[in-house]
C-alpha positions in Angstrom: 0.0 0.0 0.0 2.7 2.5 1.0 4.9 1.6 -2.0 2.0 2.2 -4.4 1.2 5.5 -2.7 4.8 6.6 -3.1 4.9 5.5 -6.8 1.6 7.2 -7.6 2.0 10.4 -5.7 5.8 11.1 -6.0 6.8 9.3 -9.2 9.4 11.5 -10.9 10.0 9.5 -14.1 8.0 11.9 -16.2 10.1 14.9 -15.2 13.3 12.8 -15.6 12.5 11.8 -19.1 11.4 15.3 -20.1 14.7 16.7 -18.8 16.8 14.1 -20.6 14.9 14.5 -23.8 15.2 18.3 -23.6 19.0 17.8 -23.5 18.8 16.5 -27.1 15.7 18.0 -28.5 15.2 21.8 -28.8 12.2 24.0 -27.9 11.2 24.4 -31.6 12.3 22.5 -34.7 11.7 23.3 -38.4 11.3 20.0 -40.4 10.5 19.2 -44.0 6.8 18.3 -44.6 8.0 15.8 -47.1 11.4 14.6 -48.3 14.6 14.8 -46.4 15.7 18.4 -46.7 14.6 22.0 -46.4 16.0 25.1 -48.1 16.9 27.9 -45.7 17.8 31.3 -47.1 19.9 34.0 -45.4 16.8 36.2 -45.3 14.9 33.6 -43.3 17.7 33.3 -40.8 17.8 37.1 -40.3 14.0 37.0 -39.6 14.6 34.2 -37.1 17.2 36.3 -35.3 14.7 39.2 -35.1 12.0 37.3 -33.3 12.0 38.3 -29.6 12.2 35.3 -27.4 14.5 33.1 -29.6 17.8 32.6 -27.7 19.7 30.8 -30.5 19.3 28.4 -33.3 21.3 25.7 -35.1 21.3 24.3 -38.6 21.6 20.5 -38.8 21.9 17.8 -41.4 21.1 14.3 -40.4 21.5 10.9 -42.2 22.0 7.3 -41.4 25.7 6.2 -41.6 27.7 3.1 -41.2 30.8 3.5 -39.1 33.6 0.9 -39.0 36.6 0.3 -36.8 38.3 -2.7 -38.2 36.0 -5.7 -37.6 33.7 -3.6 -35.4 30.9 -1.6 -37.0 27.7 0.3 -36.1 24.8 1.8 -38.0 23.9 5.2 -36.5 22.3 8.5 -37.2 25.1 10.9 -38.1 24.1 14.5 -37.2 26.1 17.3 -38.8 25.7 20.4 -36.7 27.1 23.9 -36.7 28.9 25.8 -33.9 25.6 27.0 -32.4 24.5 23.5 -31.6 26.2 23.3 -28.3 24.2 26.4 -27.2 20.8 25.2 -28.2 21.0 21.6 -26.7 22.5 20.1 -23.6 24.7 17.6 -25.4 27.9 19.4 -24.5 26.9 19.2 -20.8 26.7 15.4 -21.0 30.2 14.7 -22.4 31.7 11.9 -20.3 34.9 11.3 -22.2 37.1 13.8 -24.1 36.0 17.3 -25.1 33.2 18.7 -27.3 35.0 19.0 -30.6 33.3 18.7 -34.0 36.5 19.3 -36.0 36.4 21.0 -39.4 35.0 20.3 -42.8 38.3 18.9 -44.0 39.3 17.3 -40.7 36.1 16.3 -39.0 35.8 14.8 -35.6 33.1 12.5 -34.3 31.3 12.8 -30.9 29.7 9.4 -30.3 26.8 8.3 -28.1 28.1 5.9 -25.4 26.3 2.9 -27.0 27.8 3.5 -30.4 31.2 3.9 -28.8 30.8 0.5 -27.2 29.7 -1.1 -30.4 32.8 0.2 -32.2 35.0 -1.2 -29.4 36.9 2.1 -28.8 37.6 4.8 -26.2 36.4 7.8 -28.1 38.7 10.3 -26.4 41.9 8.3 -27.0 41.3 6.2 -30.1 44.4 6.0 -32.2 42.7 4.4 -35.2 41.0 6.3 -38.0 37.3 5.3 -38.4 35.7 4.6 -41.8 32.3 6.2 -42.4 29.9 5.5 -45.2 27.0 7.8 -46.1 24.3 7.4 -48.8 24.1 10.3 -51.2 20.7 11.3 -52.8 20.2 9.6 -56.1 17.5 9.6 -58.7 18.5 6.1 -59.9 16.6 3.0 -58.8 19.8 1.1 -58.4 22.6 2.3 -56.1 26.0 2.8 -57.6 28.5 2.1 -54.8 31.1 4.4 -56.4 28.9 7.4 -56.8 25.9 7.1 -54.5 27.8 6.1 -51.3 30.5 8.3 -49.8 33.5 6.7 -48.2 35.4 8.9 -45.8 37.7 8.8 -42.8 37.0 10.4 -39.4 38.4 10.5 -35.9 36.5 10.4 -32.7 37.0 13.2 -30.1 34.6 12.4 -27.3 31.4 10.5 -26.2 28.2 11.5 -24.4 25.7 9.8 -22.3 22.2 11.2 -22.0 19.7 8.3 -22.3 19.8 4.9 -24.0 17.7 6.1 -27.0 20.3 8.7 -27.9 23.5 6.9 -26.7 22.8 3.9 -29.0 21.7 5.9 -32.0 23.5 9.2 -32.6 26.9 10.6 -33.5 27.6 14.3 -34.0 30.1 15.9 -36.4 30.9 19.0 -38.4 28.0 20.1 -40.6 30.3 21.1 -43.5 31.7 17.6 -43.6 28.3 15.9 -43.8 27.0 18.4 -46.5 30.1 17.7 -48.6 29.8 13.9 -48.1 26.1 13.9 -49.1 26.6 16.4 -51.9 23.7 18.6 -51.0 23.2 22.3 -51.8 24.7 25.1 -49.7 21.2 26.2 -48.5 19.9 22.6 -47.9 19.5 21.2 -44.4 17.6 18.5 -42.5 16.2 21.1 -40.1 16.6 24.2 -37.9 16.7 23.6 -34.2 15.7 26.6 -32.0 16.2 27.3 -28.4 14.0 29.9 -26.6 14.6 32.2 -23.7 11.5 30.8 -22.1 10.6 27.2 -23.2 7.0 27.7 -21.9 6.4 30.1 -24.7 7.0 27.6 -27.4 3.4 27.4 -28.6 3.2 31.2 -28.6 6.3 31.6 -30.8 5.5 28.5 -33.1 3.2 30.5 -35.5 5.8 33.3 -35.9 8.4 30.8 -36.9 5.9 29.0 -39.2 5.2 32.3 -40.9 8.9 32.8 -41.8 8.9 29.5 -43.7 5.6 30.3 -45.5 3.9 27.2 -44.3 6.1 25.0 -46.5 7.7 23.2 -43.6 6.6 21.8 -40.2 7.5 23.6 -37.0 7.2 21.4 -33.9 7.5 22.0 -30.2 9.5 19.6 -28.0 6.3 18.0 -27.0 5.3 17.4 -30.7 8.7 16.0 -31.5 8.1 13.4 -28.8 4.3 13.2 -28.6 4.1 9.5 -28.3 6.6 9.4 -25.4 4.9 12.1 -23.4 1.5 10.4 -24.0 2.8 7.2 -22.7 4.3 8.9 -19.6 1.0 10.6 -18.9 -0.9 7.4 -19.3 1.5 5.6 -17.0 0.7 8.1 -14.2 -3.0 7.6 -14.6 -2.6 3.8 -14.7 -0.8 3.9 -11.3 -3.5 6.2 -10.0 -6.0 3.6 -11.1 -4.2 0.9 -9.2 -4.2 3.1 -6.1 -7.9 3.6 -6.4 -8.5 -0.2 -6.7 -6.4 -0.7 -3.5 -8.4 1.9 -1.7 -11.7 0.3 -2.9 -10.5 -3.0 -1.4 -9.6 -1.2 1.8 -13.1 0.4 1.8 -14.7 -3.1 2.1 -12.7 -3.6 5.3 -14.0 -0.3 6.6 -17.6 -1.2 5.7 -17.2 -4.5 7.5 -15.7 -2.9 10.6 -18.4 -0.2 10.8 -21.1 -2.7 10.3 -19.8 -4.8 13.2 -19.7 -1.6 15.3 -23.3 -0.8 14.4 -24.4 -4.3 15.6 -22.3 -4.0 18.7 -23.7 -0.6 19.6 -27.4 -1.4 19.0 -28.4 -0.8 22.6 -26.5 2.5 22.7 -28.3 3.5 19.5 -31.6 2.7 21.1 -30.7 4.8 24.2 -29.8 7.7 22.0 -33.1 7.4 20.1 -35.0 7.2 23.4 -33.3 10.4 24.6 -34.5 12.2 21.5 -31.7 11.8 18.9 -32.9 11.9 15.4 -32.0 9.3 12.8 -29.9 11.9 11.0 -27.9 12.6 14.1 -27.2 8.8 14.6 -26.1 8.5 11.0 -23.7 11.5 11.5 -22.1 9.7 14.5 -21.2 6.6 12.5 -20.4 8.6 9.3 -18.0 10.8 11.4 -16.4 7.6 12.8 -15.6 6.3 9.3 -14.3 9.6 8.1 -12.1 10.0 11.2 -10.6 6.5 10.5 -9.9 7.5 6.9 -8.4 10.9 8.0 -6.1 9.2 10.5 -5.0 6.6 7.9 -4.5 9.3 5.2 -2.4 11.6 7.4 -0.2 8.7 8.6 0.2 7.3 5.1 1.1 10.8 3.7 3.6 11.4 6.5 5.2 8.0 6.0 5.3 8.6 2.2 6.7 12.1 2.7 9.5 10.7 5.0 10.4 7.9 2.4 10.4 10.4 -0.4 12.6 12.9 1.4 15.0 10.0 2.3 15.0 8.9 -1.3 15.7 12.4 -2.7 18.6 12.9 -0.3 20.0 9.4 0.2 18.8 7.4 -2.9 17.8 4.4 -0.9 15.8 2.6 -3.7 18.0 1.7 -6.7 16.9 1.9 -10.3 17.6 -1.3 -12.1 19.1 -1.4 -15.6 21.4 1.1 -17.4 18.8 3.3 -19.3 19.4 6.5 -17.5 22.2 8.6 -16.2 21.0 8.1 -12.6 21.0 4.8 -10.7 18.2 5.6 -8.2 14.4 5.7 -8.4 13.5 9.3 -9.2 10.8 11.0 -7.0 9.3 14.5 -6.8 6.9 16.2 -4.4 3.9 17.7 -6.1 1.1 19.5 -4.2 -1.4 18.5 -6.9 -0.7 14.8 -6.3 -1.2 15.3 -2.6 -4.6 16.9 -3.2 -5.7 14.3 -5.8 -4.9 11.3 -3.6 -6.5 13.1 -0.5 -9.7 13.8 -2.5 -9.8 10.2 -3.7 -9.4 8.8 -0.2 -12.1 11.2 1.1 -14.7 10.2 -1.6 -14.1 6.5 -1.2 -14.2 6.8 2.7 -17.4 8.8 2.4 -19.1 6.1 0.4 -17.8 3.3 2.6 -18.9 5.1 5.8 -22.3 6.1 4.4 -23.5 2.5 3.9 -23.2 1.2 7.5 -24.1 4.6 9.0 -27.3 4.6 6.9 -28.0 1.1 8.3 -27.6 2.3 11.8 -30.0 5.2 11.2 -32.7 3.2 9.5 -32.9 0.2 11.9 -35.9 -0.3 14.2 -35.3 1.1 17.7 -36.3 -0.7 20.9 -35.1 -0.6 24.5 -36.6 -4.0 25.3 -34.1 -6.9 25.8 -34.8 -10.2 24.1 
């Protein structure tokens, strides 16, 4: 009961996932409505800079690539980024080996996700071997010509990052000039524009202004829209746990009904005396209703206090470990929210009120008599 209460009231997984995904995804992102690339002009970039509330933006080119280190190889998403990228995402803050270094167009360097680094069997910050990287170029031909439609280049690794398993096993970052040259795409062609805002909460307010700059030809998404399915699952998970809590409370309510019903049977003579002294049926019902609500109040307060103590201990001392290696942290994340306190308290009150009303109604409607059988 207590563990479910802690999970349902203080579960911090949603905030943890949001914070991790915001380290890789930006507040707004301009994407092609169809195809792989968008065309961004100098005029459009100037108009972006003029929007009040945009802190910075980065031009990116993304494509699947095969990276080889001798017999080791890995397929990943290679993301070519400009110098602004480190200021619009939190990737640079999650470098665990080496330094954030993208290299240049002619001497590119590769920042690898920790999972890709492991698959290649290297230490990214001190790898003495040159990696081979293969990228597919756009082609209008049905059959791929390996000599002309696939680039074959060399690249060195500079560092690795760890954010979350989805990114660590999937992405590598490098210089945008190198990727554009390898893919043979135009100087104004990109996979997207990633935008950081001064205030992320104003993303929906600024979204139409950015959309207007690109004349509706491209999609502009908020961080929520970029990960809509993930956030929907996280929100559903919270309500599922809340549903489990409600089921447990309903089971507990049957115990309360049984206890109060036995109390009504035990106190029949006292009820008869109260009735003889002039007590109304409503007054008698209030007595037993108050009894049930008092029991629920005591249980709720004790349960909340115990949950609060466990949560504070978890926040400060990380007593409950988190199994697996999916996140940067190794402990179960929790967070105190007033709204969750209020929701659970209201739920307990409603269930306790229904559970108390049934036996209290029975006590009020029974036939009164002072004669002993």
